[in-house]
KEFI-928688 format. One record per residue (C-alpha): z, y negated, x. Coordinates in steps of 0.1 Angstrom, whole numbers, plus 5000, padded with zeros to 4 digits. Layout:
// residues N
REC     z     y     x
REC     Z     Y     X
...
//
This chain:
// residues 368
REC     z     y     x
REC  4778  4834  4959
REC  4764  4858  4933
REC  4787  4874  4908
REC  4793  4911  4909
REC  4782  4929  4877
REC  4798  4962  4868
REC  4811  4983  4840
REC  4846  4999  4837
REC  4860  5019  4808
REC  4831  5009  4786
REC  4835  4971  4793
REC  4809  4951  4812
REC  4820  4925  4837
REC  4803  4897  4857
REC  4829  4884  4881
REC  4834  4861  4911
REC  4849  4880  4940
REC  4868  4873  4972
REC  4869  4896  5003
REC  4905  4909  5005
REC  4903  4932  5036
REC  4896  4967  5047
REC  4909  4997  5066
REC  4892  5028  5079
REC  4886  5044  5045
REC  4884  5016  5019
REC  4873  4980  5015
REC  4890  4957  4989
REC  4878  4927  4969
REC  4899  4906  4947
REC  4887  4895  4912
REC  4909  4864  4906
REC  4900  4859  4869
REC  4909  4895  4861
REC  4939  4897  4884
REC  4924  4930  4896
REC  4912  4945  4928
REC  4880  4963  4934
REC  4883  4990  4960
REC  4852  5006  4976
REC  4852  5039  4994
REC  4836  5036  5028
REC  4814  5061  5045
REC  4795  5067  5077
REC  4758  5056  5074
REC  4746  5091  5081
REC  4766  5106  5052
REC  4743  5117  5024
REC  4750  5114  4986
REC  4777  5096  4968
REC  4802  5125  4965
REC  4809  5115  4929
REC  4827  5148  4920
REC  4852  5145  4948
REC  4857  5108  4940
REC  4865  5115  4903
REC  4890  5142  4914
REC  4906  5116  4937
REC  4910  5092  4908
REC  4925  5119  4886
REC  4948  5129  4915
REC  4963  5094  4916
REC  4965  5088  4879
REC  4981  5122  4871
REC  4999  5135  4901
REC  5009  5103  4921
REC  5018  5085  4889
REC  5040  5115  4879
REC  5057  5116  4913
REC  5062  5078  4919
REC  5066  5066  4883
REC  5069  5028  4879
REC  5058  5023  4915
REC  5022  5033  4908
REC  4997  5021  4882
REC  4965  5036  4868
REC  4931  5031  4884
REC  4897  5033  4868
REC  4862  5042  4881
REC  4836  5014  4883
REC  4799  5017  4875
REC  4777  4991  4891
REC  4750  4975  4870
REC  4730  4960  4899
REC  4716  4972  4931
REC  4743  4967  4958
REC  4720  4958  4987
REC  4721  4921  4981
REC  4759  4922  4976
REC  4764  4942  5008
REC  4744  4916  5028
REC  4767  4889  5015
REC  4797  4909  5024
REC  4785  4916  5060
REC  4792  4880  5070
REC  4829  4884  5060
REC  4837  4918  5075
REC  4854  4922  5109
REC  4830  4934  5136
REC  4851  4965  5144
REC  4849  4977  5108
REC  4811  4975  5105
REC  4804  5010  5118
REC  4810  5022  5082
REC  4792  5010  5051
REC  4801  5010  5014
REC  4794  5039  4991
REC  4787  5034  4954
REC  4821  5048  4946
REC  4846  5021  4937
REC  4878  5018  4915
REC  4894  4989  4896
REC  4931  4986  4899
REC  4959  4960  4894
REC  4961  4932  4919
REC  4996  4938  4933
REC  4997  4902  4947
REC  5002  4892  4911
REC  5029  4902  4887
REC  5019  4928  4862
REC  5018  4922  4825
REC  5054  4920  4812
REC  5070  4905  4843
REC  5045  4877  4844
REC  5061  4861  4813
REC  5092  4852  4833
REC  5071  4831  4857
REC  5062  4794  4853
REC  5033  4778  4870
REC  5050  4785  4903
REC  5035  4800  4935
REC  5036  4838  4937
REC  5040  4854  4971
REC  5034  4890  4981
REC  5042  4910  5013
REC  5022  4941  5021
REC  5040  4966  5044
REC  5026  4999  5057
REC  5060  5015  5066
REC  5042  5045  5083
REC  5058  5079  5089
REC  5096  5077  5086
REC  5106  5113  5088
REC  5114  5116  5125
REC  5137  5135  5148
REC  5159  5114  5171
REC  5137  5119  5202
REC  5103  5120  5185
REC  5085  5092  5166
REC  5048  5097  5160
REC  5042  5060  5154
REC  5060  5049  5186
REC  5041  5076  5206
REC  5008  5061  5193
REC  5019  5026  5203
REC  5025  5039  5239
REC  4991  5054  5238
REC  4976  5021  5229
REC  4987  5006  5262
REC  4964  5031  5280
REC  4933  5013  5292
REC  4911  5043  5286
REC  4923  5047  5251
REC  4917  5010  5244
REC  4882  5012  5259
REC  4874  5041  5235
REC  4890  5027  5204
REC  4883  4989  5209
REC  4900  4959  5192
REC  4935  4970  5201
REC  4960  4942  5208
REC  4995  4945  5223
REC  5017  4974  5210
REC  5044  4965  5185
REC  5081  4971  5187
REC  5082  4982  5151
REC  5096  5017  5145
REC  5095  5034  5111
REC  5129  5050  5117
REC  5146  5016  5114
REC  5130  5005  5081
REC  5138  5039  5066
REC  5174  5040  5080
REC  5190  5023  5051
REC  5211  5003  5076
REC  5206  4966  5069
REC  5208  4955  5105
REC  5181  4979  5116
REC  5160  4971  5087
REC  5162  4934  5095
REC  5151  4942  5131
REC  5121  4962  5118
REC  5109  4933  5096
REC  5112  4909  5125
REC  5091  4933  5146
REC  5064  4934  5119
REC  5064  4896  5117
REC  5061  4892  5155
REC  5033  4917  5157
REC  5017  4926  5123
REC  4989  4948  5136
REC  4975  4963  5103
REC  5010  4970  5090
REC  5022  4936  5076
REC  5004  4909  5056
REC  5015  4879  5035
REC  4997  4865  5005
REC  5002  4833  4985
REC  4986  4832  4950
REC  4964  4861  4959
REC  4951  4845  4992
REC  4959  4861  5026
REC  4979  4836  5046
REC  4994  4857  5074
REC  4982  4888  5092
REC  4973  4900  5127
REC  4945  4874  5128
REC  4968  4844  5122
REC  4991  4825  5145
REC  5028  4830  5137
REC  5032  4794  5128
REC  5012  4802  5097
REC  5039  4827  5087
REC  5069  4803  5092
REC  5050  4775  5074
REC  5044  4795  5042
REC  5078  4813  5041
REC  5097  4780  5045
REC  5082  4770  5011
REC  5105  4794  4994
REC  5132  4805  5019
REC  5156  4785  5040
REC  5145  4803  5072
REC  5131  4835  5085
REC  5165  4853  5083
REC  5167  4844  5046
REC  5132  4859  5041
REC  5140  4891  5060
REC  5172  4895  5040
REC  5153  4892  5007
REC  5126  4917  5018
REC  5153  4943  5027
REC  5170  4938  4993
REC  5136  4944  4976
REC  5130  4976  4996
REC  5165  4989  4987
REC  5164  4978  4950
REC  5170  5005  4924
REC  5140  4997  4902
REC  5140  5031  4886
REC  5173  5021  4870
REC  5188  5055  4879
REC  5226  5059  4884
REC  5232  5041  4916
REC  5245  5060  4946
REC  5237  5064  4983
REC  5224  5097  4995
REC  5243  5106  5026
REC  5214  5126  5040
REC  5192  5095  5045
REC  5214  5065  5037
REC  5190  5052  5010
REC  5200  5042  4975
REC  5186  5064  4947
REC  5157  5048  4928
REC  5145  5026  4957
REC  5109  5027  4969
REC  5118  5038  5005
REC  5137  5069  4992
REC  5107  5078  4971
REC  5083  5075  5000
REC  5106  5093  5025
REC  5110  5123  5001
REC  5073  5130  4998
REC  5066  5122  5034
REC  5089  5150  5044
REC  5065  5175  5029
REC  5041  5168  5058
REC  5064  5188  5080
REC  5058  5219  5059
REC  5048  5248  5081
REC  5013  5254  5066
REC  4987  5250  5094
REC  4960  5224  5094
REC  4951  5203  5064
REC  4917  5213  5050
REC  4888  5189  5052
REC  4874  5196  5018
REC  4887  5186  4983
REC  4894  5221  4971
REC  4931  5215  4971
REC  4927  5185  4948
REC  4912  5206  4921
REC  4939  5232  4925
REC  4966  5205  4922
REC  4951  5190  4891
REC  4947  5225  4875
REC  4983  5234  4883
REC  4996  5200  4872
REC  4981  5205  4837
REC  4996  5240  4834
REC  5029  5237  4852
REC  5036  5200  4856
REC  5033  5204  4893
REC  5062  5225  4904
REC  5065  5213  4940
REC  5094  5237  4948
REC  5071  5266  4939
REC  5044  5251  4960
REC  5067  5251  4990
REC  5070  5289  4987
REC  5036  5300  4974
REC  5011  5273  4985
REC  5027  5252  5013
REC  4994  5236  5023
REC  4995  5216  4991
REC  5028  5201  5000
REC  5015  5193  5035
REC  4985  5176  5020
REC  5008  5155  4998
REC  5029  5145  5027
REC  4998  5135  5047
REC  4987  5111  5019
REC  5022  5095  5015
REC  5028  5090  5052
REC  5000  5064  5053
REC  5007  5046  5021
REC  5013  5009  5016
REC  5040  4989  4997
REC  5035  4956  4981
REC  5065  4933  4974
REC  5056  4905  4949
REC  5081  4877  4943
REC  5086  4841  4931
REC  5114  4818  4922
REC  5127  4825  4887
REC  5121  4793  4868
REC  5119  4802  4831
REC  5150  4802  4811
REC  5142  4837  4798
REC  5164  4861  4816
REC  5144  4887  4836
REC  5157  4923  4839
REC  5186  4924  4865
REC  5169  4951  4885
REC  5140  4927  4891
REC  5162  4899  4905
REC  5177  4893  4939
REC  5196  4864  4952
REC  5187  4844  4983
REC  5213  4831  5007
REC  5213  4797  4991
REC  5221  4813  4957
REC  5186  4810  4942
REC  5175  4838  4920
REC  5142  4855  4930
REC  5120  4875  4906
REC  5103  4905  4924
REC  5084  4937  4918
REC  5075  4966  4941
REC  5044  4988  4940
REC  5030  5016  4961
REC  4992  5020  4968
REC  4967  5037  4990
REC  4977  5071  4976
REC  4942  5086  4975
REC  4935  5121  4989
REC  4922  5118  5024
//
């Protein structure tokens, strides 16, 4: 397989790559030697041009605004310039892509970002040559009324034969409900993780040393096999995942917010806060990127006063909520083997008393 040649931040690279996966809007490749991920923006074949200006705004949006809002849970991304014609590369890639994703092709717009299936620099010094695991979760929209859950409604729709015929490649609906994972109630959260394991759809994936080992395309025996390498059983694994999701990585003064039951500083609370902006009464979200430029301008001038936006420009808050309601979380973990003591906020304890080193990151926060 040919290497991919590109330039990023003035540095030229020639790297081996592995197909990581793709969704509706982006395709990801892992670059193992760099511990980075290359993410391509996808487009319909009939779309003209490379939309470079909007793409640059999208990168600035994540690096400035999303980094400001989510702090340690988000890392910087950089634009990539390709040094070769991509036609040969695309033909190699076609043999690896799922058939139901082939209706879109790759644009020339791509970014380089940290591979969240690995520990970032700083935490990696606490790890020996032990296996590193990562769990990707798309928690979906957790701001719901008691009788209305948009995710669950869509699952019901997926059982409709006409809908399946139009959409294609839809398997059985899942029992997963975002309300459970965002509840802060350990029992309900455990149930939600079990539902994700039993029917991952595109919302749950497991990696080992950067390689995908469990997803909707794997048999469940593959999940139990890899998890039993580190945990006593599935219950032990689910308990650990819930601990990671509720961990106070921001190191703020610990307390439980009675309004949502989530600890301050945990990733779920961060996500839920900004998802709620989607309910802002501001009409339909615009199709163009004008709002991105306005956000960037106002961020530079006023450090993005969201409370002011709610009153004076509510559509911006709605757009922000739309982005966050479809984000992904990566939980990276391994047994803590080195004698160097890792920061307590990055350690949990499994049911057998073993310390586990972990980290949490949020991604897929691009303007859509």
